VOBA-1610 file (N, C-alpha, C; in pm, whole numbers, padded with zeros to 5 digits, always signed):
BEGIN
Met-06726-02555-07678Met-06625-02481-07604Met-06527-02579-07540Gln-06401-02549-07553Gln-06298-02634-07495Gln-06253-02578-07361Ile-06206-02670-07277Ile-06152-02629-07147Ile-06001-02619-07162Gly-05949-02502-07130Gly-05805-02480-07141Gly-05744-02450-07006Pro-05616-02422-07005Pro-05545-02394-06879Pro-05605-02278-06800Asp-05655-02177-06870Asp-05713-02062-06799Asp-05840-02100-06724Gln-05923-02183-06785Gln-06046-02226-06720Gln-06016-02319-06602Ile-05914-02403-06619Ile-05876-02494-06510Ile-05821-02415-06392Glu-05741-02313-06421Glu-05688-02226-06315Glu-05801-02150-06246Ala-05900-02107-06324Ala-06015-02037-06266Ala-06092-02130-06172Leu-06100-02256-06206Leu-06167-02353-06120Leu-06094-02364-05986Tyr-05961-02367-05990Tyr-05881-02372-05867Tyr-05907-02247-05781Gln-05903-02131-05846Gln-05924-02006-05773Gln-06065-01999-05714Tyr-06163-02050-05787Tyr-06300-02050-05737Tyr-06313-02146-05619Ala-06248-02260-05627Ala-06249-02355-05515Ala-06186-02292-05391Lys-06075-02221-05412Lys-06009-02153-05301Lys-06100-02046-05240Phe-06169-01973-05325Phe-06264-01871-05279Phe-06376-01935-05197Gln-06429-02047-05245Gln-06534-02117-05173Gln-06485-02161-05034Phe-06363-02212-05029Phe-06304-02254-04903Phe-06293-02136-04807Glu-06241-02024-04857Glu-06223-01905-04774Glu-06355-01848-04725Cys-06462-01873-04799Cys-06596-01827-04759Cys-06665-01926-04666Gly-06602-02039-04640Gly-06660-02137-04550Gly-06749-02240-04618Asn-06755-02237-04749Asn-06831-02337-04824Asn-06739-02456-04851Tyr-06715-02535-04749Tyr-06619-02645-04758Tyr-06668-02756-04851Ser-06796-02778-04854Ser-06851-02880-04942Ser-06827-02843-05088Gly-06858-02720-05122Gly-06834-02673-05258Gly-06686-02675-05292Ala-06604-02631-05198Ala-06459-02630-05222Ala-06407-02771-05247Ala-06453-02867-05168Ala-06408-03005-05186Ala-06450-03058-05323Asp-06571-03028-05363Asp-06619-03072-05495Asp-06538-03010-05608Tyr-06516-02879-05599Tyr-06440-02811-05705Tyr-06294-02856-05708Leu-06236-02880-05592Leu-06097-02928-05589Leu-06086-03069-05646Tyr-06187-03150-05623Tyr-06190-03284-05682Tyr-06192-03272-05835Gln-06278-03187-05888Gln-06287-03167-06032Gln-06157-03107-06087Tyr-06099-03015-06012Tyr-05973-02954-06054Tyr-05864-03060-06067Arg-05855-03147-05969Arg-05752-03250-05973Arg-05770-03343-06093Ala-05893-03366-06133Ala-05919-03452-06249Ala-05871-03386-06379Leu-05870-03253-06383Leu-05833-03179-06504Leu-05689-03129-06503Cys-05631-03117-06387Cys-05499-03054-06370Cys-05388-03142-06426Thr-05292-03078-06492Thr-05173-03150-06541Thr-05047-03110-06465Asn-05058-03013-06375Asn-04946-02967-06294Asn-04945-03046-06163Ser-04847-03133-06145Ser-04847-03223-06029Ser-04837-03147-05897Glu-04758-03040-05892Glu-04745-02963-05768Glu-04877-02896-05731Arg-04943-02842-05831Arg-05071-02775-05806Arg-05178-02877-05768Ser-05170-02995-05826Ser-05264-03102-05793Ser-05248-03145-05647Val-05124-03150-05599Val-05100-03184-05459Val-05153-03074-05368Ser-05136-02950-05409Ser-05190-02838-05333Ser-05342-02850-05322Ala-05406-02887-05431Ala-05551-02905-05430Ala-05591-03021-05338Leu-05509-03124-05335Leu-05537-03239-05248Leu-05528-03198-05101Trp-05430-03116-05066Trp-05420-03063-04929Trp-05545-02983-04895Gly-05590-02900-04989Gly-05710-02820-04967Gly-05833-02907-04949Lys-05843-03011-05030Lys-05957-03102-05019Lys-05954-03173-04884Leu-05835-03215-04841Leu-05822-03279-04710Leu-05871-03185-04600Ala-05827-03059-04606Ala-05869-02962-04505Ala-06020-02943-04505Ala-06078-02935-04624Ala-06223-02917-04634Ala-06297-03037-04575Glu-06250-03157-04604Glu-06315-03277-04552Glu-06304-03283-04399Ile-06189-03243-04346Ile-06173-03240-04200Ile-06268-03138-04138Leu-06276-03020-04197Leu-06364-02916-04143Leu-06511-02955-04150Met-06546-03042-04245Met-06683-03091-04254Met-06703-03217-04170Gln-06595-03262-04106Gln-06594-03383-04024Gln-06633-03507-04103Asn-06594-03510-04230Asn-06610-03628-04314Asn-06486-03715-04296Trp-06482-03786-04186Trp-06360-03855-04145Trp-06318-03965-04241Asp-06413-04040-04297Asp-06377-04147-04390Asp-06314-04092-04518Val-06373-03987-04572Val-06320-03925-04693Val-06186-03858-04662Ala-06177-03794-04546Ala-06051-03729-04507Ala-05939-03832-04497Leu-05971-03949-04444Leu-05869-04055-04434Leu-05824-04100-04572Glu-05917-04111-04666Glu-05881-04147-04804Glu-05787-04043-04864Glu-05818-03917-04845Glu-05733-03809-04897Glu-05596-03810-04830Leu-05595-03834-04699Leu-05469-03842-04626Leu-05382-03955-04679Asn-05444-04068-04708Asn-05368-04181-04764Asn-05314-04149-04903Arg-05391-04075-04983Arg-05341-04032-05114Arg-05218-03944-05098Leu-05226-03850-05004Leu-05111-03762-04978Leu-04990-03842-04929Lys-05015-03939-04843Lys-04906-04022-04791Lys-04836-04095-04905Glu-04913-04149-04999Glu-04854-04218-05113Glu-04768-04124-05197Ile-04818-04004-05219Ile-04743-03906-05297Ile-04614-03868-05226Ile-04624-03840-05097Ile-04505-03801-05019Ile-04405-03916-05015Asp-04452-04037-04989Asp-04363-04152-04984Asp-04292-04175-05116Ser-04363-04158-05227Ser-04301-04180-05358Ser-04195-04074-05386Lys-04220-03951-05342Lys-04121-03845-05363Lys-03997-03867-05277Val-04017-03913-05155Val-03904-03942-05067Val-03821-04055-05125Phe-03889-04160-05173Phe-03818-04272-05234Phe-03739-04227-05355Leu-03800-04146-05441Leu-03732-04098-05560Leu-03611-04014-05523Phe-03626-03927-05423Phe-03514-03844-05378Phe-03399-03932-05326Met-03434-04032-05245Met-03331-04121-05190Met-03263-04201-05301Phe-03339-04248-05398Phe-03283-04322-05510Phe-03187-04235-05590Cys-03229-04113-05621Cys-03143-04023-05698Cys-03015-03989-05622Thr-03029-03968-05493Thr-02911-03938-05410Thr-02815-04056-05411Leu-02866-04176-05393Leu-02783-04296-05395Leu-02716-04313-05530Phe-02790-04293-05639Phe-02735-04304-05772Phe-02621-04205-05791Phe-02642-04082-05747Phe-02540-03981-05760Phe-02414-04019-05682Val-02433-04066-05559Val-02318-04102-05474Val-02241-04219-05535Leu-02311-04317-05589Leu-02246-04436-05642Leu-02183-04414-05779Phe-02247-04338-05865Phe-02204-04332-06003Phe-02151-04198-06051Cys-02165-04097-05972Cys-02124-03963-06016Cys-02026-03901-05919Lys-01927-03977-05881Lys-01827-03926-05787Lys-01754-03809-05852Leu-01737-03706-05772Leu-01667-03586-05822Leu-01521-03594-05797
//
């Protein structure tokens, strides 16, 4: 049996369900697996936020800090890319 987009999406939904039921450990595990399989970068970031929340609620401070640093890297790279594109547009695409 192959894993396709529908099964990967089901994993995300199941992780979300586990989180909403208070099973933060299960949610964190499923979100970790989801991120390994996910090809949608926005959805992967959403899963990372969920995993961070689960780790905080379980008071796993070391793991939460690792997740927070991953998010910081993603956010910083997006800000840099936005600033670069804006500068490129201003310099080379004058209207």
